[in-house]
C-alpha positions as CSV (number, residue, x, y, z in Angstrom):
1,M,105.7,74.2,121.5
2,K,104.4,74.7,118.2
3,Y,100.6,75.4,116.9
4,R,98.7,75.4,113.8
5,K,96.3,77.4,113.2
6,L,92.6,76.4,113.5
7,P,90.8,75.9,109.9
8,V,88.5,79.1,110.3
9,E,86.4,80.7,107.0
10,I,86.4,84.3,107.2
11,D,84.4,87.0,105.1
12,A,87.0,88.7,103.1
13,F,87.1,91.7,100.2
14,P,90.0,94.3,98.8
15,V,90.3,97.3,100.4
16,W,91.4,99.0,96.5
17,R,87.8,97.9,95.2
18,I,85.8,99.2,98.3
19,C,87.7,102.7,97.6
20,Q,86.3,102.4,94.1
21,A,83.1,101.8,94.5
22,Y,82.9,104.6,97.0
23,R,84.2,106.8,95.0
24,L,82.4,106.1,91.8
25,R,79.4,105.1,93.9
26,G,76.2,103.9,91.6
27,D,75.9,100.4,90.9
28,L,79.6,99.7,92.3
29,L,78.4,100.1,95.9
30,E,75.1,97.4,95.5
31,A,77.8,95.4,93.9
32,L,79.9,95.8,98.1
33,P,79.1,93.0,100.4
34,D,76.2,93.9,103.0
35,W,79.1,93.4,105.9
36,V,80.8,95.8,104.1
37,I,77.6,98.1,103.6
38,D,77.3,97.6,107.2
39,A,80.1,98.8,108.9
40,M,80.3,102.0,106.6
41,G,77.1,103.0,107.9
42,E,77.6,102.1,111.0
43,G,81.1,104.6,110.8
44,V,83.7,100.8,112.0
45,I,85.2,102.2,108.5
46,E,86.1,105.3,107.0
47,I,86.7,105.8,103.3
48,K,89.6,107.1,102.1
49,V,91.0,108.0,98.4
50,D,93.0,104.9,98.3
51,S,92.9,102.9,102.0
52,I,90.2,102.6,104.8
53,V,90.8,103.6,108.8
54,V,89.2,100.4,110.8
55,K,88.1,101.7,114.1
56,T,89.1,98.3,116.0
57,L,89.5,97.8,120.3
58,E,92.7,98.3,119.5
59,G,92.7,101.6,117.8
60,H,91.8,103.0,114.6
61,H,93.9,100.8,111.7
62,E,94.5,102.4,108.1
63,T,94.9,99.9,105.3
64,D,96.2,100.4,101.8
65,G,94.4,99.7,98.4
66,E,96.6,96.7,98.1
67,D,95.5,95.5,101.3
68,M,92.5,93.3,102.1
69,L,89.9,94.0,104.4
70,I,88.8,91.0,106.7
71,R,85.5,90.2,108.9
72,G,86.3,87.4,111.2
73,V,84.8,84.2,112.8
74,K,83.4,86.7,115.4
75,G,82.2,89.6,113.2
76,E,85.3,91.9,113.6
77,L,86.5,93.9,111.4
78,Y,90.9,94.5,110.2
79,G,92.5,94.9,107.6
80,C,95.7,92.4,106.7
81,K,98.6,93.2,103.8
82,S,98.1,90.7,100.3
83,D,101.2,89.0,101.0
84,I,100.0,87.8,104.5
85,F,96.4,87.0,103.8
86,Q,97.8,85.2,100.3
87,A,100.5,83.0,102.3
88,T,97.1,82.0,105.0
89,Y,94.4,81.8,103.4
90,A,92.6,80.4,100.9
91,E,89.4,80.8,99.0
92,V,86.3,78.5,99.7
93,P,84.8,77.7,97.2
94,E,81.3,78.0,97.0
């Protein structure tokens, strides 16, 4: 059998921009999406120099600066390699 992924909308943000904002602080932190800031405050993500550790139900997963941080349809956070992200997702116009 073959299956097609259902069309769902997710939130995503580049990991490198989160790391940069965290390092430089100031106005850059205000440019982060609310769901990223909330995850930082709740300890769901730990920001390192060039990566993020995401605490998931399956354990801790480290994403590097080339990855995308995704918030799924149930609010779950996970990293996605950029090549897989580009092959799987298309930007939704606002």
